[in-house]
Structures are given as structure tokens and as C-alpha cells.
C-alpha positions as CSV (number, residue, x, y, z in Angstrom):
1,M,97.0,92.2,-72.2
2,S,95.1,94.8,-70.2
3,T,91.9,93.4,-68.8
4,A,89.9,96.5,-68.3
5,P,86.2,96.0,-67.5
6,Q,84.0,97.1,-70.4
7,S,82.6,100.0,-68.2
8,E,86.1,101.3,-67.5
9,T,87.2,104.4,-69.5
10,T,89.9,103.6,-72.0
11,F,92.1,105.9,-74.0
12,S,93.4,105.8,-77.6
13,V,97.2,106.0,-78.2
14,R,96.7,109.6,-79.3
15,E,94.7,110.6,-76.2
16,A,97.3,108.8,-74.0
17,S,100.2,110.7,-75.7
18,E,98.6,114.0,-74.9
19,V,98.2,113.0,-71.2
20,V,101.7,111.6,-70.6
21,S,103.8,113.8,-72.9
22,L,105.1,110.9,-75.0
23,T,104.6,110.7,-78.8
24,P,102.2,108.1,-80.2
25,R,105.2,106.5,-81.8
26,Q,107.0,106.2,-78.4
27,I,103.9,104.5,-76.9
28,R,103.6,102.1,-79.8
29,S,107.3,101.3,-79.4
30,L,106.7,100.5,-75.8
31,I,103.9,98.1,-76.8
32,T,106.1,96.5,-79.4
33,D,108.9,96.1,-76.9
34,D,106.5,94.3,-74.6
35,L,106.7,96.9,-71.8
36,L,103.0,97.8,-72.1
37,H,100.1,95.5,-72.8
38,P,96.9,97.4,-73.7
39,G,93.7,95.9,-74.8
40,R,92.3,96.3,-78.3
41,S,89.0,97.7,-79.6
42,A,86.7,95.7,-81.8
43,S,88.3,97.4,-84.8
44,G,91.8,96.3,-83.6
45,R,93.1,99.7,-82.3
46,Y,94.9,99.8,-79.0
47,R,92.9,101.0,-76.0
48,L,94.8,101.9,-72.9
49,A,93.3,101.6,-69.4
50,F,94.0,103.9,-66.5
51,T,96.7,101.5,-65.2
52,D,98.4,101.8,-68.6
53,I,98.4,105.6,-68.3
54,V,100.0,105.4,-64.8
55,L,102.7,103.1,-66.2
56,L,103.3,105.5,-69.1
57,R,103.6,108.4,-66.8
58,A,106.2,106.5,-64.8
59,I,108.1,105.7,-68.0
60,A,108.0,109.3,-69.1
61,H,109.4,110.5,-65.8
62,L,112.2,108.0,-65.9
63,S,113.0,108.9,-69.4
64,A,113.1,112.6,-68.5
65,D,115.5,111.7,-65.8
66,G,117.8,109.9,-68.3
67,V,116.9,106.3,-67.6
68,S,116.9,104.3,-70.9
69,M,114.2,101.7,-71.5
């Protein structure tokens, strides 16, 4: 699980998808497959930290280059 300090900016799955050019479904699949470990909000929604975004960008680049996850 991501251990972002409370003052750190976090992103929703939708916001992250816009930044990294992956669909929300792809991001949720990476979470389900245990490749990504975001925190959760008080309401139970995923919240991605900056480090999660960096990892997602790397995954997006690898995918674009034909590497399967």
C-alpha cells in the first residue's frame, strides 16, 4: 500500500489516467494484478501518490514498446 503523507498530493484513478495515457480500467487492472499499491480515501476510492504516477508512466512506456505485463 502506498504510504503517502497526508499533506502529499494524491490523484484519483481518472486523474492518473489522463496524466499517463492509460485507461482507468487498465490502472485498476494493474492494481488488481498487484503491480500497483495505491492508498485509499476515507470513502474507499483509490488515491495514487506521485510515486504511483511515476510507476504508471514507466508501465505505459513499456507497454507502448511491446512489453506485456
